[in-house]
PyMOL Python script that loads the backbone (N, CA, C, O; Angstrom):
from pymol import cmd

cmd.read_pdbstr("""\
ATOM      1  N   MET A   1      27.223  29.439 -87.644  1.00  0.00           N
ATOM      2  CA  MET A   1      27.166  29.464 -86.170  1.00  0.00           C
ATOM      3  C   MET A   1      25.905  30.341 -85.781  1.00  0.00           C
ATOM      4  O   MET A   1      25.673  31.393 -86.376  1.00  0.00           O
ATOM      5  N   ALA A   2      25.162  29.906 -84.839  1.00  0.00           N
ATOM      6  CA  ALA A   2      24.006  30.630 -84.347  1.00  0.00           C
ATOM      7  C   ALA A   2      24.368  31.270 -83.007  1.00  0.00           C
ATOM      8  O   ALA A   2      25.235  30.777 -82.285  1.00  0.00           O
ATOM      9  N   GLU A   3      23.709  32.345 -82.693  1.00  0.00           N
ATOM     10  CA  GLU A   3      23.989  33.123 -81.455  1.00  0.00           C
ATOM     11  C   GLU A   3      22.657  33.732 -80.940  1.00  0.00           C
ATOM     12  O   GLU A   3      21.800  34.191 -81.696  1.00  0.00           O
ATOM     13  N   ARG A   4      22.554  33.696 -79.566  1.00  0.00           N
ATOM     14  CA  ARG A   4      21.460  34.320 -78.898  1.00  0.00           C
ATOM     15  C   ARG A   4      21.971  35.064 -77.635  1.00  0.00           C
ATOM     16  O   ARG A   4      22.922  34.588 -77.016  1.00  0.00           O
ATOM     17  N   THR A   5      21.396  36.171 -77.245  1.00  0.00           N
ATOM     18  CA  THR A   5      21.664  36.847 -76.058  1.00  0.00           C
ATOM     19  C   THR A   5      20.364  36.875 -75.226  1.00  0.00           C
ATOM     20  O   THR A   5      19.311  37.293 -75.709  1.00  0.00           O
ATOM     21  N   VAL A   6      20.464  36.445 -74.032  1.00  0.00           N
ATOM     22  CA  VAL A   6      19.312  36.332 -73.196  1.00  0.00           C
ATOM     23  C   VAL A   6      19.541  36.779 -71.749  1.00  0.00           C
ATOM     24  O   VAL A   6      20.662  36.849 -71.244  1.00  0.00           O
ATOM     25  N   ARG A   7      18.399  37.078 -71.119  1.00  0.00           N
ATOM     26  CA  ARG A   7      18.479  37.573 -69.700  1.00  0.00           C
ATOM     27  C   ARG A   7      18.116  36.370 -68.811  1.00  0.00           C
ATOM     28  O   ARG A   7      17.127  35.683 -69.066  1.00  0.00           O
ATOM     29  N   ILE A   8      18.921  36.125 -67.774  1.00  0.00           N
ATOM     30  CA  ILE A   8      18.734  34.981 -66.849  1.00  0.00           C
ATOM     31  C   ILE A   8      17.444  35.156 -66.026  1.00  0.00           C
ATOM     32  O   ILE A   8      17.220  36.211 -65.432  1.00  0.00           O
ATOM     33  N   GLY A   9      16.607  34.117 -65.998  1.00  0.00           N
ATOM     34  CA  GLY A   9      15.341  34.256 -65.329  1.00  0.00           C
ATOM     35  C   GLY A   9      15.311  33.697 -63.979  1.00  0.00           C
ATOM     36  O   GLY A   9      14.471  34.106 -63.177  1.00  0.00           O
ATOM     37  N   SER A  10      16.222  32.731 -63.639  1.00  0.00           N
ATOM     38  CA  SER A  10      16.208  32.135 -62.228  1.00  0.00           C
ATOM     39  C   SER A  10      16.458  33.236 -61.208  1.00  0.00           C
ATOM     40  O   SER A  10      17.395  34.013 -61.391  1.00  0.00           O
ATOM     41  N   SER A  11      15.710  33.338 -60.197  1.00  0.00           N
ATOM     42  CA  SER A  11      15.746  34.402 -59.222  1.00  0.00           C
ATOM     43  C   SER A  11      17.067  34.370 -58.439  1.00  0.00           C
ATOM     44  O   SER A  11      17.432  35.378 -57.835  1.00  0.00           O
ATOM     45  N   HIS A  12      17.780  33.261 -58.432  1.00  0.00           N
ATOM     46  CA  HIS A  12      19.101  33.213 -57.791  1.00  0.00           C
ATOM     47  C   HIS A  12      20.222  32.940 -58.722  1.00  0.00           C
ATOM     48  O   HIS A  12      21.296  32.513 -58.298  1.00  0.00           O
ATOM     49  N   GLY A  13      19.992  33.188 -60.051  1.00  0.00           N
ATOM     50  CA  GLY A  13      21.031  33.007 -61.064  1.00  0.00           C
ATOM     51  C   GLY A  13      21.328  31.560 -61.418  1.00  0.00           C
ATOM     52  O   GLY A  13      20.566  30.642 -61.115  1.00  0.00           O
ATOM     53  N   LEU A  14      22.446  31.404 -62.061  1.00  0.00           N
ATOM     54  CA  LEU A  14      22.847  30.044 -62.495  1.00  0.00           C
ATOM     55  C   LEU A  14      23.672  29.393 -61.390  1.00  0.00           C
ATOM     56  O   LEU A  14      24.871  29.170 -61.555  1.00  0.00           O
ATOM     57  N   HIS A  15      23.033  29.089 -60.268  1.00  0.00           N
ATOM     58  CA  HIS A  15      23.610  28.271 -59.203  1.00  0.00           C
ATOM     59  C   HIS A  15      23.554  26.862 -59.528  1.00  0.00           C
ATOM     60  O   HIS A  15      23.184  26.529 -60.654  1.00  0.00           O
ATOM     61  N   ALA A  16      23.895  25.965 -58.630  1.00  0.00           N
ATOM     62  CA  ALA A  16      24.021  24.564 -58.917  1.00  0.00           C
ATOM     63  C   ALA A  16      22.921  23.856 -59.697  1.00  0.00           C
ATOM     64  O   ALA A  16      23.187  23.176 -60.688  1.00  0.00           O
ATOM     65  N   ARG A  17      21.650  24.026 -59.227  1.00  0.00           N
ATOM     66  CA  ARG A  17      20.546  23.313 -59.892  1.00  0.00           C
ATOM     67  C   ARG A  17      20.272  23.754 -61.250  1.00  0.00           C
ATOM     68  O   ARG A  17      20.285  22.918 -62.153  1.00  0.00           O
ATOM     69  N   PRO A  18      20.005  25.077 -61.511  1.00  0.00           N
ATOM     70  CA  PRO A  18      19.814  25.471 -62.898  1.00  0.00           C
ATOM     71  C   PRO A  18      21.047  25.308 -63.787  1.00  0.00           C
ATOM     72  O   PRO A  18      20.896  25.012 -64.973  1.00  0.00           O
ATOM     73  N   ALA A  19      22.243  25.486 -63.270  1.00  0.00           N
ATOM     74  CA  ALA A  19      23.474  25.225 -63.972  1.00  0.00           C
ATOM     75  C   ALA A  19      23.507  23.782 -64.430  1.00  0.00           C
ATOM     76  O   ALA A  19      23.846  23.493 -65.577  1.00  0.00           O
ATOM     77  N   LYS A  20      23.148  22.865 -63.518  1.00  0.00           N
ATOM     78  CA  LYS A  20      23.154  21.414 -63.825  1.00  0.00           C
ATOM     79  C   LYS A  20      22.213  21.124 -64.991  1.00  0.00           C
ATOM     80  O   LYS A  20      22.561  20.438 -65.952  1.00  0.00           O
ATOM     81  N   LEU A  21      20.997  21.679 -64.862  1.00  0.00           N
ATOM     82  CA  LEU A  21      20.000  21.378 -65.942  1.00  0.00           C
ATOM     83  C   LEU A  21      20.513  21.938 -67.305  1.00  0.00           C
ATOM     84  O   LEU A  21      20.383  21.281 -68.339  1.00  0.00           O
ATOM     85  N   PHE A  22      21.093  23.154 -67.280  1.00  0.00           N
ATOM     86  CA  PHE A  22      21.583  23.773 -68.452  1.00  0.00           C
ATOM     87  C   PHE A  22      22.767  22.974 -69.098  1.00  0.00           C
ATOM     88  O   PHE A  22      22.761  22.686 -70.294  1.00  0.00           O
ATOM     89  N   THR A  23      23.767  22.637 -68.260  1.00  0.00           N
ATOM     90  CA  THR A  23      24.899  21.955 -68.867  1.00  0.00           C
ATOM     91  C   THR A  23      24.607  20.544 -69.266  1.00  0.00           C
ATOM     92  O   THR A  23      25.290  20.039 -70.158  1.00  0.00           O
ATOM     93  N   GLN A  24      23.683  19.882 -68.705  1.00  0.00           N
ATOM     94  CA  GLN A  24      23.231  18.565 -69.098  1.00  0.00           C
ATOM     95  C   GLN A  24      22.582  18.667 -70.512  1.00  0.00           C
ATOM     96  O   GLN A  24      22.832  17.849 -71.397  1.00  0.00           O
ATOM     97  N   ALA A  25      21.753  19.697 -70.667  1.00  0.00           N
ATOM     98  CA  ALA A  25      21.073  19.895 -71.963  1.00  0.00           C
ATOM     99  C   ALA A  25      22.100  20.303 -73.041  1.00  0.00           C
ATOM    100  O   ALA A  25      22.017  19.872 -74.191  1.00  0.00           O
ATOM    101  N   ALA A  26      23.032  21.114 -72.650  1.00  0.00           N
ATOM    102  CA  ALA A  26      24.081  21.520 -73.644  1.00  0.00           C
ATOM    103  C   ALA A  26      24.937  20.359 -74.054  1.00  0.00           C
ATOM    104  O   ALA A  26      25.321  20.256 -75.218  1.00  0.00           O
ATOM    105  N   SER A  27      25.247  19.479 -73.129  1.00  0.00           N
ATOM    106  CA  SER A  27      26.020  18.302 -73.393  1.00  0.00           C
ATOM    107  C   SER A  27      25.233  17.292 -74.309  1.00  0.00           C
ATOM    108  O   SER A  27      25.802  16.698 -75.225  1.00  0.00           O
ATOM    109  N   ALA A  28      23.948  17.130 -74.031  1.00  0.00           N
ATOM    110  CA  ALA A  28      23.120  16.167 -74.782  1.00  0.00           C
ATOM    111  C   ALA A  28      22.784  16.701 -76.130  1.00  0.00           C
ATOM    112  O   ALA A  28      22.308  15.916 -76.950  1.00  0.00           O
ATOM    113  N   SER A  29      22.979  17.963 -76.456  1.00  0.00           N
ATOM    114  CA  SER A  29      22.568  18.523 -77.702  1.00  0.00           C
ATOM    115  C   SER A  29      23.362  18.010 -78.881  1.00  0.00           C
ATOM    116  O   SER A  29      22.864  17.979 -80.006  1.00  0.00           O
ATOM    117  N   GLY A  30      24.555  17.620 -78.637  1.00  0.00           N
ATOM    118  CA  GLY A  30      25.452  17.114 -79.724  1.00  0.00           C
ATOM    119  C   GLY A  30      26.120  18.241 -80.505  1.00  0.00           C
ATOM    120  O   GLY A  30      26.874  17.981 -81.443  1.00  0.00           O
ATOM    121  N   SER A  31      25.855  19.461 -80.136  1.00  0.00           N
ATOM    122  CA  SER A  31      26.477  20.623 -80.741  1.00  0.00           C
ATOM    123  C   SER A  31      27.560  21.257 -79.796  1.00  0.00           C
ATOM    124  O   SER A  31      27.492  21.093 -78.578  1.00  0.00           O
ATOM    125  N   LYS A  32      28.498  21.938 -80.351  1.00  0.00           N
ATOM    126  CA  LYS A  32      29.466  22.688 -79.597  1.00  0.00           C
ATOM    127  C   LYS A  32      28.791  23.989 -79.150  1.00  0.00           C
ATOM    128  O   LYS A  32      28.533  24.862 -79.979  1.00  0.00           O
ATOM    129  N   VAL A  33      28.509  24.126 -77.885  1.00  0.00           N
ATOM    130  CA  VAL A  33      27.820  25.311 -77.406  1.00  0.00           C
ATOM    131  C   VAL A  33      28.768  26.059 -76.424  1.00  0.00           C
ATOM    132  O   VAL A  33      29.426  25.441 -75.587  1.00  0.00           O
ATOM    133  N   THR A  34      28.814  27.396 -76.555  1.00  0.00           N
ATOM    134  CA  THR A  34      29.520  28.240 -75.652  1.00  0.00           C
ATOM    135  C   THR A  34      28.584  29.174 -74.907  1.00  0.00           C
ATOM    136  O   THR A  34      27.468  29.414 -75.370  1.00  0.00           O
ATOM    137  N   LEU A  35      28.996  29.700 -73.786  1.00  0.00           N
ATOM    138  CA  LEU A  35      28.272  30.642 -72.938  1.00  0.00           C
ATOM    139  C   LEU A  35      29.250  31.680 -72.514  1.00  0.00           C
ATOM    140  O   LEU A  35      30.377  31.371 -72.128  1.00  0.00           O
ATOM    141  N   ALA A  36      28.822  32.928 -72.583  1.00  0.00           N
ATOM    142  CA  ALA A  36      29.693  34.092 -72.154  1.00  0.00           C
ATOM    143  C   ALA A  36      28.758  35.076 -71.407  1.00  0.00           C
ATOM    144  O   ALA A  36      27.616  35.314 -71.802  1.00  0.00           O
ATOM    145  N   LYS A  37      29.314  35.637 -70.300  1.00  0.00           N
ATOM    146  CA  LYS A  37      28.614  36.645 -69.519  1.00  0.00           C
ATOM    147  C   LYS A  37      29.172  38.005 -69.949  1.00  0.00           C
ATOM    148  O   LYS A  37      30.370  38.266 -69.840  1.00  0.00           O
ATOM    149  N   GLY A  38      28.264  38.872 -70.445  1.00  0.00           N
ATOM    150  CA  GLY A  38      28.714  40.182 -70.857  1.00  0.00           C
ATOM    151  C   GLY A  38      29.686  40.075 -72.021  1.00  0.00           C
ATOM    152  O   GLY A  38      29.459  39.350 -72.989  1.00  0.00           O
ATOM    153  N   SER A  39      30.760  40.812 -71.895  1.00  0.00           N
ATOM    154  CA  SER A  39      31.766  40.759 -72.955  1.00  0.00           C
ATOM    155  C   SER A  39      32.915  39.849 -72.593  1.00  0.00           C
ATOM    156  O   SER A  39      34.010  39.941 -73.146  1.00  0.00           O
ATOM    157  N   GLY A  40      32.624  38.924 -71.604  1.00  0.00           N
ATOM    158  CA  GLY A  40      33.691  38.057 -71.063  1.00  0.00           C
ATOM    159  C   GLY A  40      33.973  36.918 -72.102  1.00  0.00           C
ATOM    160  O   GLY A  40      33.285  36.788 -73.114  1.00  0.00           O
ATOM    161  N   LYS A  41      34.973  36.142 -71.805  1.00  0.00           N
ATOM    162  CA  LYS A  41      35.436  35.099 -72.585  1.00  0.00           C
ATOM    163  C   LYS A  41      34.405  33.934 -72.614  1.00  0.00           C
ATOM    164  O   LYS A  41      33.863  33.580 -71.567  1.00  0.00           O
ATOM    165  N   PRO A  42      34.141  33.357 -73.763  1.00  0.00           N
ATOM    166  CA  PRO A  42      33.170  32.253 -73.846  1.00  0.00           C
ATOM    167  C   PRO A  42      33.665  30.987 -73.245  1.00  0.00           C
ATOM    168  O   PRO A  42      34.846  30.679 -73.410  1.00  0.00           O
ATOM    169  N   ILE A  43      32.861  30.227 -72.561  1.00  0.00           N
ATOM    170  CA  ILE A  43      33.325  28.908 -71.958  1.00  0.00           C
ATOM    171  C   ILE A  43      32.431  27.825 -72.576  1.00  0.00           C
ATOM    172  O   ILE A  43      31.397  28.091 -73.190  1.00  0.00           O
ATOM    173  N   ASN A  44      32.893  26.604 -72.374  1.00  0.00           N
ATOM    174  CA  ASN A  44      32.124  25.484 -72.817  1.00  0.00           C
ATOM    175  C   ASN A  44      30.887  25.313 -72.029  1.00  0.00           C
ATOM    176  O   ASN A  44      30.966  25.094 -70.820  1.00  0.00           O
ATOM    177  N   ALA A  45      29.726  25.401 -72.644  1.00  0.00           N
ATOM    178  CA  ALA A  45      28.422  25.398 -71.947  1.00  0.00           C
ATOM    179  C   ALA A  45      28.047  24.076 -71.345  1.00  0.00           C
ATOM    180  O   ALA A  45      27.083  23.977 -70.586  1.00  0.00           O
ATOM    181  N   ALA A  46      28.811  23.048 -71.684  1.00  0.00           N
ATOM    182  CA  ALA A  46      28.576  21.672 -71.102  1.00  0.00           C
ATOM    183  C   ALA A  46      29.420  21.470 -69.849  1.00  0.00           C
ATOM    184  O   ALA A  46      29.389  20.389 -69.261  1.00  0.00           O
ATOM    185  N   SER A  47      30.166  22.472 -69.432  1.00  0.00           N
ATOM    186  CA  SER A  47      31.013  22.345 -68.163  1.00  0.00           C
ATOM    187  C   SER A  47      30.374  22.990 -67.059  1.00  0.00           C
ATOM    188  O   SER A  47      30.246  24.215 -67.051  1.00  0.00           O
ATOM    189  N   ILE A  48      29.935  22.223 -66.069  1.00  0.00           N
ATOM    190  CA  ILE A  48      29.288  22.697 -64.943  1.00  0.00           C
ATOM    191  C   ILE A  48      30.148  23.685 -64.162  1.00  0.00           C
ATOM    192  O   ILE A  48      29.647  24.709 -63.699  1.00  0.00           O
ATOM    193  N   LEU A  49      31.422  23.389 -64.014  1.00  0.00           N
ATOM    194  CA  LEU A  49      32.353  24.246 -63.292  1.00  0.00           C
ATOM    195  C   LEU A  49      32.572  25.570 -64.083  1.00  0.00           C
ATOM    196  O   LEU A  49      32.646  26.641 -63.481  1.00  0.00           O
ATOM    197  N   GLY A  50      32.671  25.489 -65.400  1.00  0.00           N
ATOM    198  CA  GLY A  50      32.792  26.660 -66.137  1.00  0.00           C
ATOM    199  C   GLY A  50      31.556  27.605 -66.008  1.00  0.00           C
ATOM    200  O   GLY A  50      31.694  28.818 -65.852  1.00  0.00           O
ATOM    201  N   VAL A  51      30.388  27.011 -66.078  1.00  0.00           N
ATOM    202  CA  VAL A  51      29.167  27.772 -66.005  1.00  0.00           C
ATOM    203  C   VAL A  51      29.014  28.461 -64.621  1.00  0.00           C
ATOM    204  O   VAL A  51      28.668  29.638 -64.517  1.00  0.00           O
ATOM    205  N   ILE A  52      29.289  27.667 -63.583  1.00  0.00           N
ATOM    206  CA  ILE A  52      29.200  28.252 -62.210  1.00  0.00           C
ATOM    207  C   ILE A  52      30.212  29.300 -62.007  1.00  0.00           C
ATOM    208  O   ILE A  52      29.946  30.301 -61.342  1.00  0.00           O
ATOM    209  N   SER A  53      31.410  29.106 -62.573  1.00  0.00           N
ATOM    210  CA  SER A  53      32.518  30.109 -62.366  1.00  0.00           C
ATOM    211  C   SER A  53      32.209  31.463 -63.023  1.00  0.00           C
ATOM    212  O   SER A  53      32.850  32.454 -62.672  1.00  0.00           O
ATOM    213  N   LEU A  54      31.273  31.545 -63.943  1.00  0.00           N
ATOM    214  CA  LEU A  54      30.968  32.776 -64.528  1.00  0.00           C
ATOM    215  C   LEU A  54      30.239  33.718 -63.568  1.00  0.00           C
ATOM    216  O   LEU A  54      30.235  34.932 -63.775  1.00  0.00           O
ATOM    217  N   GLY A  55      29.623  33.164 -62.519  1.00  0.00           N
ATOM    218  CA  GLY A  55      28.937  34.016 -61.497  1.00  0.00           C
ATOM    219  C   GLY A  55      27.750  34.728 -62.069  1.00  0.00           C
ATOM    220  O   GLY A  55      27.594  35.932 -61.867  1.00  0.00           O
ATOM    221  N   VAL A  56      26.923  34.029 -62.767  1.00  0.00           N
ATOM    222  CA  VAL A  56      25.790  34.665 -63.419  1.00  0.00           C
ATOM    223  C   VAL A  56      24.659  34.780 -62.442  1.00  0.00           C
ATOM    224  O   VAL A  56      24.268  33.787 -61.830  1.00  0.00           O
ATOM    225  N   ASP A  57      24.104  36.006 -62.274  1.00  0.00           N
ATOM    226  CA  ASP A  57      23.034  36.348 -61.350  1.00  0.00           C
ATOM    227  C   ASP A  57      21.789  36.611 -62.072  1.00  0.00           C
ATOM    228  O   ASP A  57      21.789  36.819 -63.286  1.00  0.00           O
ATOM    229  N   HIS A  58      20.695  36.607 -61.334  1.00  0.00           N
ATOM    230  CA  HIS A  58      19.401  36.937 -61.917  1.00  0.00           C
ATOM    231  C   HIS A  58      19.442  38.267 -62.648  1.00  0.00           C
ATOM    232  O   HIS A  58      19.927  39.257 -62.099  1.00  0.00           O
ATOM    233  N   GLY A  59      18.954  38.309 -63.851  1.00  0.00           N
ATOM    234  CA  GLY A  59      18.893  39.503 -64.641  1.00  0.00           C
ATOM    235  C   GLY A  59      20.136  39.777 -65.490  1.00  0.00           C
ATOM    236  O   GLY A  59      20.123  40.640 -66.369  1.00  0.00           O
ATOM    237  N   ASP A  60      21.168  39.057 -65.225  1.00  0.00           N
ATOM    238  CA  ASP A  60      22.434  39.196 -66.084  1.00  0.00           C
ATOM    239  C   ASP A  60      22.121  38.763 -67.513  1.00  0.00           C
ATOM    240  O   ASP A  60      21.229  37.942 -67.730  1.00  0.00           O
ATOM    241  N   TYR A  61      22.812  39.280 -68.438  1.00  0.00           N
ATOM    242  CA  TYR A  61      22.700  38.912 -69.856  1.00  0.00           C
ATOM    243  C   TYR A  61      23.861  37.972 -70.192  1.00  0.00           C
ATOM    244  O   TYR A  61      25.008  38.236 -69.829  1.00  0.00           O
ATOM    245  N   VAL A  62      23.552  36.871 -70.889  1.00  0.00           N
ATOM    246  CA  VAL A  62      24.531  35.937 -71.362  1.00  0.00           C
ATOM    247  C   VAL A  62      24.396  35.739 -72.883  1.00  0.00           C
ATOM    248  O   VAL A  62      23.311  35.908 -73.439  1.00  0.00           O
ATOM    249  N   THR A  63      25.432  35.404 -73.504  1.00  0.00           N
ATOM    250  CA  THR A  63      25.382  35.132 -74.949  1.00  0.00           C
ATOM    251  C   THR A  63      25.789  33.611 -75.147  1.00  0.00           C
ATOM    252  O   THR A  63      26.799  33.100 -74.661  1.00  0.00           O
ATOM    253  N   LEU A  64      24.889  32.994 -75.900  1.00  0.00           N
ATOM    254  CA  LEU A  64      25.071  31.542 -76.267  1.00  0.00           C
ATOM    255  C   LEU A  64      25.418  31.518 -77.775  1.00  0.00           C
ATOM    256  O   LEU A  64      24.899  32.283 -78.588  1.00  0.00           O
ATOM    257  N   THR A  65      26.309  30.606 -78.071  1.00  0.00           N
ATOM    258  CA  THR A  65      26.650  30.312 -79.447  1.00  0.00           C
ATOM    259  C   THR A  65      26.570  28.759 -79.653  1.00  0.00           C
ATOM    260  O   THR A  65      26.914  28.004 -78.744  1.00  0.00           O
ATOM    261  N   ALA A  66      26.146  28.324 -80.770  1.00  0.00           N
ATOM    262  CA  ALA A  66      26.146  26.900 -81.119  1.00  0.00           C
ATOM    263  C   ALA A  66      26.583  26.684 -82.519  1.00  0.00           C
ATOM    264  O   ALA A  66      26.257  27.494 -83.387  1.00  0.00           O
ATOM    265  N   ASP A  67      27.293  25.650 -82.790  1.00  0.00           N
ATOM    266  CA  ASP A  67      27.757  25.309 -84.082  1.00  0.00           C
ATOM    267  C   ASP A  67      27.225  23.940 -84.410  1.00  0.00           C
ATOM    268  O   ASP A  67      27.267  23.036 -83.575  1.00  0.00           O
ATOM    269  N   GLY A  68      26.694  23.766 -85.692  1.00  0.00           N
ATOM    270  CA  GLY A  68      26.176  22.445 -86.113  1.00  0.00           C
ATOM    271  C   GLY A  68      24.942  22.658 -86.975  1.00  0.00           C
ATOM    272  O   GLY A  68      24.439  23.767 -87.157  1.00  0.00           O
ATOM    273  N   ASP A  69      24.497  21.547 -87.483  1.00  0.00           N
ATOM    274  CA  ASP A  69      23.315  21.577 -88.359  1.00  0.00           C
ATOM    275  C   ASP A  69      22.032  22.015 -87.693  1.00  0.00           C
ATOM    276  O   ASP A  69      21.176  22.648 -88.312  1.00  0.00           O
ATOM    277  N   ASN A  70      21.908  21.676 -86.436  1.00  0.00           N
ATOM    278  CA  ASN A  70      20.662  22.007 -85.683  1.00  0.00           C
ATOM    279  C   ASN A  70      20.914  23.086 -84.642  1.00  0.00           C
ATOM    280  O   ASN A  70      20.259  23.095 -83.599  1.00  0.00           O
ATOM    281  N   ALA A  71      21.865  24.014 -84.905  1.00  0.00           N
ATOM    282  CA  ALA A  71      22.308  25.012 -83.943  1.00  0.00           C
ATOM    283  C   ALA A  71      21.118  25.896 -83.506  1.00  0.00           C
ATOM    284  O   ALA A  71      21.013  26.200 -82.317  1.00  0.00           O
ATOM    285  N   ASP A  72      20.252  26.304 -84.385  1.00  0.00           N
ATOM    286  CA  ASP A  72      19.187  27.159 -83.961  1.00  0.00           C
ATOM    287  C   ASP A  72      18.205  26.454 -83.056  1.00  0.00           C
ATOM    288  O   ASP A  72      17.722  27.042 -82.088  1.00  0.00           O
ATOM    289  N   LYS A  73      17.895  25.176 -83.359  1.00  0.00           N
ATOM    290  CA  LYS A  73      17.004  24.430 -82.471  1.00  0.00           C
ATOM    291  C   LYS A  73      17.620  24.224 -81.125  1.00  0.00           C
ATOM    292  O   LYS A  73      16.931  24.336 -80.111  1.00  0.00           O
ATOM    293  N   VAL A  74      18.943  23.914 -81.075  1.00  0.00           N
ATOM    294  CA  VAL A  74      19.645  23.726 -79.786  1.00  0.00           C
ATOM    295  C   VAL A  74      19.537  24.998 -78.988  1.00  0.00           C
ATOM    296  O   VAL A  74      19.202  24.952 -77.804  1.00  0.00           O
ATOM    297  N   LEU A  75      19.814  26.148 -79.604  1.00  0.00           N
ATOM    298  CA  LEU A  75      19.776  27.381 -78.845  1.00  0.00           C
ATOM    299  C   LEU A  75      18.398  27.728 -78.338  1.00  0.00           C
ATOM    300  O   LEU A  75      18.236  28.229 -77.225  1.00  0.00           O
ATOM    301  N   ASP A  76      17.362  27.445 -79.202  1.00  0.00           N
ATOM    302  CA  ASP A  76      15.999  27.663 -78.682  1.00  0.00           C
ATOM    303  C   ASP A  76      15.696  26.923 -77.447  1.00  0.00           C
ATOM    304  O   ASP A  76      15.036  27.466 -76.561  1.00  0.00           O
ATOM    305  N   GLU A  77      16.141  25.702 -77.329  1.00  0.00           N
ATOM    306  CA  GLU A  77      15.881  24.830 -76.201  1.00  0.00           C
ATOM    307  C   GLU A  77      16.667  25.340 -74.982  1.00  0.00           C
ATOM    308  O   GLU A  77      16.160  25.366 -73.860  1.00  0.00           O
ATOM    309  N   LEU A  78      17.924  25.747 -75.238  1.00  0.00           N
ATOM    310  CA  LEU A  78      18.760  26.198 -74.147  1.00  0.00           C
ATOM    311  C   LEU A  78      18.280  27.552 -73.605  1.00  0.00           C
ATOM    312  O   LEU A  78      18.265  27.792 -72.397  1.00  0.00           O
ATOM    313  N   VAL A  79      17.899  28.405 -74.519  1.00  0.00           N
ATOM    314  CA  VAL A  79      17.356  29.743 -74.137  1.00  0.00           C
ATOM    315  C   VAL A  79      16.155  29.551 -73.200  1.00  0.00           C
ATOM    316  O   VAL A  79      16.019  30.278 -72.215  1.00  0.00           O
ATOM    317  N   GLU A  80      15.311  28.605 -73.492  1.00  0.00           N
ATOM    318  CA  GLU A  80      14.115  28.334 -72.645  1.00  0.00           C
ATOM    319  C   GLU A  80      14.563  27.976 -71.243  1.00  0.00           C
ATOM    320  O   GLU A  80      13.967  28.452 -70.277  1.00  0.00           O
ATOM    321  N   LEU A  81      15.563  27.178 -71.098  1.00  0.00           N
ATOM    322  CA  LEU A  81      16.091  26.850 -69.779  1.00  0.00           C
ATOM    323  C   LEU A  81      16.612  28.051 -69.027  1.00  0.00           C
ATOM    324  O   LEU A  81      16.437  28.151 -67.813  1.00  0.00           O
ATOM    325  N   LEU A  82      17.259  28.975 -69.745  1.00  0.00           N
ATOM    326  CA  LEU A  82      17.844  30.117 -69.085  1.00  0.00           C
ATOM    327  C   LEU A  82      16.878  31.207 -68.652  1.00  0.00           C
ATOM    328  O   LEU A  82      17.099  31.907 -67.663  1.00  0.00           O
ATOM    329  N   VAL A  83      15.787  31.334 -69.431  1.00  0.00           N
ATOM    330  CA  VAL A  83      14.788  32.395 -69.107  1.00  0.00           C
ATOM    331  C   VAL A  83      13.755  31.939 -68.058  1.00  0.00           C
ATOM    332  O   VAL A  83      13.018  32.755 -67.505  1.00  0.00           O
ATOM    333  N   THR A  84      13.719  30.649 -67.802  1.00  0.00           N
ATOM    334  CA  THR A  84      12.783  30.057 -66.835  1.00  0.00           C
ATOM    335  C   THR A  84      13.350  30.184 -65.399  1.00  0.00           C
ATOM    336  O   THR A  84      14.542  29.962 -65.186  1.00  0.00           O
ATOM    337  N   ASP A  85      12.521  30.529 -64.447  1.00  0.00           N
ATOM    338  CA  ASP A  85      12.870  30.652 -63.077  1.00  0.00           C
ATOM    339  C   ASP A  85      12.816  29.264 -62.394  1.00  0.00           C
ATOM    340  O   ASP A  85      11.741  28.774 -62.046  1.00  0.00           O
ATOM    341  N   HIS A  86      13.946  28.675 -62.221  1.00  0.00           N
ATOM    342  CA  HIS A  86      14.012  27.326 -61.643  1.00  0.00           C
ATOM    343  C   HIS A  86      14.026  27.359 -60.110  1.00  0.00           C
ATOM    344  O   HIS A  86      14.175  26.309 -59.485  1.00  0.00           O
ATOM    345  N   ASP A  87      13.872  28.563 -59.475  1.00  0.00           N
ATOM    346  CA  ASP A  87      13.957  28.694 -58.095  1.00  0.00           C
ATOM    347  C   ASP A  87      12.555  28.845 -57.438  1.00  0.00           C
ATOM    348  O   ASP A  87      12.457  29.082 -56.234  1.00  0.00           O
ATOM    349  N   GLU A  88      11.518  28.712 -58.213  1.00  0.00           N
ATOM    350  CA  GLU A  88      10.162  28.884 -57.742  1.00  0.00           C
ATOM    351  C   GLU A  88       9.695  27.577 -57.131  1.00  0.00           C
ATOM    352  O   GLU A  88       8.561  27.486 -56.660  1.00  0.00           O
TER     353      GLU A  88
END
""", "prot")
cmd.dss("prot")
cmd.show_as("cartoon", "prot")
cmd.util.cbc("prot")
cmd.orient("prot")
């Protein structure tokens, strides 16, 4: 299992638009991916409702995990989505 902790780059956090981009990519990855805010319980990263319910704001740290043969590549791609400011 691979894991990454990253700081959210979108200036308004993971609201609807960046959360949609993130969950679509997590779903399309073919890996089981989870997302957790701080020391909170991990949720399914492919669930838009789960991701939005975390209440992730700009500058918050989240931890991603992925399981599968290409877990590191999947996390690299998802991290790029999270550190990018989609609100510009």
